[in-house]
C-alpha positions in Angstrom: 0.4 30.3 -7.3 -3.3 30.5 -6.5 -5.1 27.6 -5.0 -8.2 26.5 -6.9 -11.2 25.5 -4.8 -13.2 22.9 -6.7 -17.0 22.8 -7.0 -19.1 19.8 -6.1 -21.3 20.4 -9.1 -20.8 17.5 -11.6 -19.4 18.6 -14.9 -21.1 16.8 -17.7 -18.6 16.2 -20.5 -17.6 13.5 -22.9 -15.9 10.6 -21.1 -15.9 6.8 -21.7 -15.7 6.3 -17.9 -18.7 8.6 -17.0 -21.0 5.6 -16.4 -18.5 3.3 -14.6 -20.4 1.4 -11.8 -19.4 -0.8 -8.9 -20.7 -4.4 -8.8 -20.4 -6.5 -5.6 -19.7 -10.2 -6.0 -22.4 -12.7 -5.0 -22.1 -14.0 -1.5 -20.8 -17.4 -2.8 -17.9 -15.5 -4.4 -17.0 -13.7 -1.2 -14.6 -14.9 1.5 -16.5 -15.5 4.8 -15.6 -16.4 8.3 -12.3 -14.6 8.4 -11.1 -13.2 11.8 -9.9 -9.9 10.4 -7.5 -8.1 12.6 -8.8 -5.4 15.0 -5.5 -3.5 15.0 -6.0 0.3 14.7 -2.9 0.8 12.6 -3.8 2.8 9.5 -3.3 0.3 6.8 -5.2 -2.0 4.5 -4.2 -5.4 6.2 -5.0 -7.0 2.8 -3.0 -7.8 -0.4 -4.2 -9.5 -3.5 -2.7 -10.7 -6.8 -3.9 -12.9 -9.7 -3.6 -16.1 -7.6 -3.9 -15.4 -3.9 -5.7 -13.2 -1.3 -3.8 -12.4 1.9 -5.5 -11.0 5.0 -4.0 -10.0 8.4 -5.9 -11.8 11.1 -6.5 -11.6 14.9 -4.1 -13.9 16.7 -2.7 -14.4 20.2 1.0 -14.6 21.0 2.3 -13.1 17.7 1.2 -11.9 14.3 -0.4 -14.0 11.5 -2.1 -13.7 8.2 -4.2 -15.9 5.9 -3.3 -16.7 2.3 -6.2 -18.1 0.3 -6.3 -19.1 -3.4 -8.7 -16.8 -5.2 -10.8 -19.7 -6.5 -11.4 -21.0 -2.9 -14.3 -18.7 -2.1 -17.1 -19.2 0.5 -16.7 -19.9 4.2 -13.2 -20.3 5.5 -12.8 -22.9 8.3 -11.6 -21.6 11.7 -8.6 -23.9 11.7 -7.5 -22.8 8.2 -3.6 -22.7 8.1 -1.9 -19.4 8.6 1.4 -17.7 8.1 2.4 -17.2 11.7 6.1 -16.6 12.1 6.2 -13.1 13.5 6.5 -12.4 17.2 4.4 -9.2 17.0 1.3 -7.9 15.2 1.7 -7.9 11.4 1.3 -4.3 10.2 1.6 -4.6 6.4 1.8 -7.2 3.7 2.6 -6.9 0.0 2.9 -9.4 -2.9 5.9 -9.4 -5.1 4.8 -7.8 -8.4 6.9 -10.2 -10.5 6.6 -13.6 -8.6 3.1 -14.6 -7.7 3.8 -16.7 -4.7 6.3 -14.4 -2.9 4.9 -12.1 -0.2 6.6 -9.6 2.2 5.4 -8.8 5.7 6.4 -6.4 8.4 5.6 -6.4 12.1 5.8 -4.9 15.5 8.7 -7.3 16.2 11.0 -5.0 14.1 11.5 -7.5 11.3 10.6 -7.8 7.7 10.1 -11.3 6.4 9.8 -12.9 2.9 7.5 -15.9 2.5 7.1 -18.4 -0.3 3.5 -19.7 -0.6 3.3 -23.3 -2.0 1.3 -24.1 -5.1 -2.3 -24.4 -4.3 -2.0 -22.5 -1.0 -1.1 -23.6 2.6 -1.8 -27.1 3.8 -0.4 -26.4 7.3 0.7 -23.4 9.4 3.9 -21.7 8.0 6.4 -20.5 10.6 9.7 -20.5 8.7 10.2 -17.5 6.4 12.4 -17.7 3.3 14.2 -14.6 4.5 14.3 -12.7 7.8 15.4 -9.1 7.4 16.6 -7.3 10.6 17.7 -3.7 10.3 15.0 -1.5 12.0 15.3 -0.8 15.7 11.6 -0.2 16.2 8.4 -1.7 14.7 8.1 -1.7 10.9 4.8 -0.1 9.6 5.2 -0.2 5.8 6.7 -2.3 3.0 6.7 -1.5 -0.7 8.2 -3.4 -3.7 10.1 -1.5 -6.3 7.7 -1.2 -9.4 10.3 -2.1 -12.1 13.2 -3.8 -10.4 13.1 -7.4 -9.2 14.1 -8.2 -5.5 14.3 -4.5 -4.3 12.1 -3.9 -1.3 11.6 -0.7 0.7 10.6 -0.8 4.4 9.7 2.2 6.7 9.9 1.8 10.5 9.0 3.8 13.6 12.7 4.6 13.9 12.0 7.2 11.2 14.1 5.4 8.6 13.4 3.9 5.2 15.6 0.9 4.4 16.2 -0.4 0.8 16.8 -4.1 0.8 18.5 -6.1 -2.0 17.0 -9.5 -1.5 19.6 -11.1 -3.8 22.0 -10.6 -0.9 19.4 -10.3 1.9 20.9 -7.1 3.3 19.9 -3.4 3.4 22.0 -1.5 0.9 20.7 2.0 1.4 19.1 4.0 4.2 17.0 7.1 3.8 17.3 9.1 7.0 15.6 12.5 6.2 12.4 12.1 8.3 11.9 13.5 11.8 8.8 11.4 12.7 6.9 8.3 11.7 6.5 7.8 8.0 2.8 7.4 7.1 2.9 6.5 3.4 5.3 5.7 0.5 4.6 5.9 -3.3 6.7 5.5 -6.4 6.5 7.1 -9.8 6.2 4.9 -12.9 9.8 3.9 -13.3 10.7 3.9 -9.6 13.2 6.7 -9.9 11.4 8.9 -7.4 9.9 8.1 -4.0 7.3 10.3 -2.3 6.5 10.1 1.4 4.1 11.6 3.9 5.2 11.9 7.5 3.8 12.6 10.9 5.9 15.8 10.9 3.3 17.2 8.5 5.7 17.3 5.5 5.4 15.9 2.0 8.7 14.9 0.4 9.9 13.8 -3.0 13.1 11.8 -2.7 15.7 10.4 -5.0 15.8 6.9 -3.3 19.3 5.8 -4.2 21.0 8.9 -2.8 18.4 9.7 -0.2 18.4 13.3 -1.4 15.2 15.3 -0.8 14.3 17.0 -4.1 11.1 18.7 -3.0 9.5 19.3 0.4 6.2 20.8 1.4 5.3 21.9 4.9 1.6 21.0 5.0 0.2 22.9 8.1 -3.1 23.9 6.5 -3.5 20.5 4.7 -2.2 17.9 7.1 -1.2 15.1 4.7 -1.9 11.4 5.5 -1.6 9.5 2.2 0.1 10.3 -1.1 0.1 8.7 -4.6 2.0 9.4 -7.8 -0.3 10.0 -10.7 1.5 8.0 -13.3 3.6 10.0 -15.8 1.6 13.2 -15.3 4.3 14.6 -12.9 1.6 15.2 -10.4 1.0 14.0 -6.8 -2.3 13.6 -5.1 -2.5 13.7 -1.3 -5.4 13.0 1.2 -5.4 14.7 4.5 -7.3 17.0 6.9 -7.9 20.7 6.6 -7.4 23.3 9.4 -11.2 22.9 10.1 -10.7 19.1 10.5 -12.6 18.2 7.3 -11.3 15.5 5.0 -9.5 17.0 2.0 -7.6 16.1 -1.1 -4.9 18.2 -2.8 -3.1 18.0 -6.2 0.5 18.9 -6.4 3.1 19.5 -9.1 6.0 17.1 -8.2 8.6 19.7 -9.3 7.1 22.5 -7.2 5.6 21.7 -3.8 5.4 25.3 -2.7 1.6 25.3 -3.1 -1.0 22.7 -4.1 -2.5 23.2 -7.6 -6.0 22.5 -6.2 -7.6 21.6 -2.9 -11.0 20.1 -2.5 -12.9 19.4 0.8 -14.6 16.0 0.7 -16.7 15.8 3.9 -16.6 16.2 7.7 -16.0 12.5 8.6 -13.0 11.4 10.6 -11.9 8.2 8.9 -8.7 8.2 6.9 -9.1 8.6 3.1 -7.2 6.0 1.0 -6.4 7.1 -2.6 -6.1 4.6 -5.4 -4.9 5.6 -8.9 -5.3 3.7 -12.2 -2.8 5.1 -14.6 -4.4 3.2 -17.6 -7.8 4.9 -17.3 -6.6 8.1 -15.4 -9.2 7.3 -12.7 -8.8 8.1 -9.0 -10.7 6.2 -6.4 -11.2 7.6 -2.8 -12.2 5.2 -0.1 -12.6 6.3 3.6 -11.7 4.0 6.5 -15.0 3.2 8.2 -17.0 4.4 5.2 -19.2 2.3 3.0 -18.7 4.3 -0.2 -16.0 4.7 -2.8 -15.9 8.0 -4.8 -14.2 8.1 -8.2 -12.9 10.8 -10.4 -11.2 11.2 -13.8 -7.9 13.1 -13.8 -6.6 15.3 -16.7 -3.5 17.5 -17.2 -5.7 20.6 -17.8 -8.0 22.5 -15.5 -10.1 21.6 -13.6 -7.7 18.6 -13.3 -10.2 16.4 -11.3 -13.7 15.6 -12.6 -16.1 13.9 -10.3 -17.7 10.8 -11.9 -19.8 8.9 -9.5 -19.9 7.1 -6.2 -20.3 3.4 -5.2 -22.3 3.0 -2.0 -22.6 0.2 0.4 -24.0 0.1 4.0 -21.1 -2.0 5.3 -18.1 0.0 6.6 -14.6 -1.0 5.2 -11.6 -1.5 7.4 -9.2 -1.7 4.4 -9.1 -2.5 0.7 -6.9 -4.7 -1.5 -6.5 -4.0 -5.2 -6.2 -6.6 -7.9 -3.3 -6.0 -10.4 -4.5 -5.2 -14.0 -3.5 -8.6 -15.4 -5.9 -10.3 -12.9 -9.0 -8.5 -14.1 -11.8 -10.0 -16.2 -11.5 -8.1 -19.5 -14.5 -10.0 -21.0 -16.7 -8.2 -18.5 -15.1 -4.8 -19.2 -13.8 -4.7 -15.6 -11.2 -1.9 -15.2 -10.6 -2.1 -11.4 -11.3 -4.5 -8.6 -11.3 -4.0 -4.8 -11.3 -6.6 -2.1 -13.2 -4.9 0.8 -12.6 -6.0 4.4 -15.8 -5.9 6.4 -14.7 -6.6 10.0 -18.1 -6.8 11.6 -19.1 -9.7 9.4 -15.6 -11.3 9.0 -16.2 -10.9 5.3 -14.1 -10.0 2.2 -16.2 -8.7 -0.6 -14.8 -8.3 -4.2 -16.1 -5.1 -5.8 -15.7 -4.8 -9.6 -15.6 -1.4 -11.3 -17.2 -2.0 -14.7 -17.5 0.1 -17.9 -20.9 -0.7 -19.4 -20.5 -1.8 -23.0 -22.9 -3.7 -25.3 -20.2 -5.6 -27.3 -18.6 -8.8 -25.9 -15.4 -8.2 -27.9 -12.1 -6.9 -26.4 -12.3 -3.2 -25.7 -8.9 -1.8 -26.7 -9.7 1.8 -25.8 -10.1 0.9 -22.1 -7.3 -1.6 -21.9 -4.1 0.0 -23.1 -0.7 -1.7 -22.7 -0.1 -2.0 -19.0 2.8 -3.0 -16.7 3.2 -6.7 -16.7 4.9 -9.4 -14.6 8.4 -9.1 -16.0 10.9 -6.8 -14.3 12.7 -4.2 -16.3 15.9 -4.2 -14.2 18.0 -6.3 -11.9 18.9 -5.0 -8.4 22.5 -4.3 -9.5 21.4 -2.3 -12.5 19.0 -0.1 -10.5 21.4 0.4 -7.7 24.0 1.4 -10.3 21.9 4.3 -11.4 19.8 2.9 -14.3 16.1 3.8 -14.7 13.8 2.0 -17.1 10.0 2.1 -17.7 8.0 -1.0 -16.8 7.8 -3.9 -19.3 4.3 -3.6 -20.8 1.9 -6.3 -21.7 -1.4 -6.5 -23.6 -4.4 -7.8 -21.6 -5.8 -9.1 -24.9 -3.3 -11.9 -25.3 -1.2 -12.2 -22.2 -3.4 -11.5 -19.2 -3.6 -15.1 -18.1 0.1 -15.8 -18.4 2.0 -16.3 -15.1 5.6 -15.3 -14.5 8.3 -18.0 -14.7 10.6 -16.2 -12.3 11.7 -18.0 -9.1 12.9 -16.4 -5.9 16.2 -17.7 -4.5 16.9 -16.8 -0.9 20.5 -16.0 0.0 22.3 -17.9 2.8 22.7 -15.4 5.7 24.5 -15.3 9.0 23.3 -13.2 11.9 25.5 -10.2 12.4 25.4 -6.4 12.9 23.7 -4.4 10.1 25.8 -1.5 9.1 24.5 1.1 6.5 26.1 4.4 5.8 28.6 3.7 8.6 25.8 3.2 11.2 24.9 0.0 13.0 21.1 0.0 12.6 20.5 -2.5 15.4 22.5 -0.3 17.8 21.3 3.1 16.6 18.0 3.4 18.6 16.2 6.7 17.9 14.7 9.0 20.5 11.4 7.7 21.8 8.1 9.3 20.8 5.9 11.2 23.2 3.4 8.2 23.4 6.1 5.8 24.2 7.5 8.0 27.0 4.0 8.3 28.5 3.6 4.5 28.4 7.0 4.0 30.1 6.1 6.6 32.8 2.7 4.9 33.6 4.4 1.5 33.6 7.0 2.7 36.1 4.3 4.3 38.2 2.3 1.1 38.3 5.5 -0.8 39.3 6.1 1.6 42.2 2.5 1.2 43.4 2.8 -2.5 43.4 6.3 -2.5 45.0 6.5 0.5 47.4 9.8 -0.8 48.8 11.4 0.3 45.5 10.6 4.0 46.2 
């Protein structure tokens, strides 16, 4: 298969999204005075849904994050209550897609925790989680909710394992143990029957999550992959990474044949990580670089040239991470098709950025708002674990976009015990240490010997 090199020349063609533009919210509609974390972990440190905005913050003696109701814009007081139950830095947070006030967090303290945010937001610091999940032997860097099944959560740790948690019982029910290094990114296809991962071992994998079987694998030595996203039902994957000349690059793959990318395109020579965001309803791809101020966007099709460059949103303020509003939280009266929440660390500011299709009419635009995944799960955990696959339950943004889910999360009663999956006690099965950890141990021991020469 030949690799197509794409041209930067814009291709002028008929498209309803050709003139999409980004609009930054007024200062009074931003969130100001937030001590955004300075952690260098490559993540967004931000999660948003139709009711709340959550941001990981700087804290001493553990990890914490803020949860702010969306209508509570403006300056946030320094003593605003936090979620602060973790003993280590919080590395990732994700809202439950079906229950608005349930959020998952993971941390350097090796735990995953589930929190229930009260109506109207926090009134005091929250230290007690609904559920504490212990199964990883090293810090946990990623959490992802299953896109169609309620109460199924995936977590990826620095022990090179992906654990699948059934929150109805509060235990890990499956373990994916096919990676040989730290997992960088996870993404699901539309019905959640396939999981794709990128890994520090420079491999891209497509995995059947219930069995842990690797269906496809690409050894990406020329295109060192960092992030990956499934492109809806197109049976395509898009990765961002670095070329052999250390330029930022994107590549498009056929999910059933990862032997060669369909196309590769070099973006620029900057060093910040490229985050990809895909909107399956509009077939638009957004690329935002960590430390950049701009967001590029493209339209994706199933035929060549596959990616068509549309435009670029520019801003002088660099972004540390970006949260994305679910479709049912957008303002359809303003023809808003996507909304980012941009973390500006230097200013302690969260800026909403709306991507808008310019239209003259004030009526509902059905051509840019097709039926979209809603807030009702398609499957129960037992159904999905039993082998069933089902597409998301769709909703119309014309009638139902303000409706909230009536589902309630019930935490199981748990006793602390060993965690055994696939015949392995996860808490006892400590993996080999990475090169960086071995170096840190060596220098720590060297320092101890210098301070205590009698131990030599």
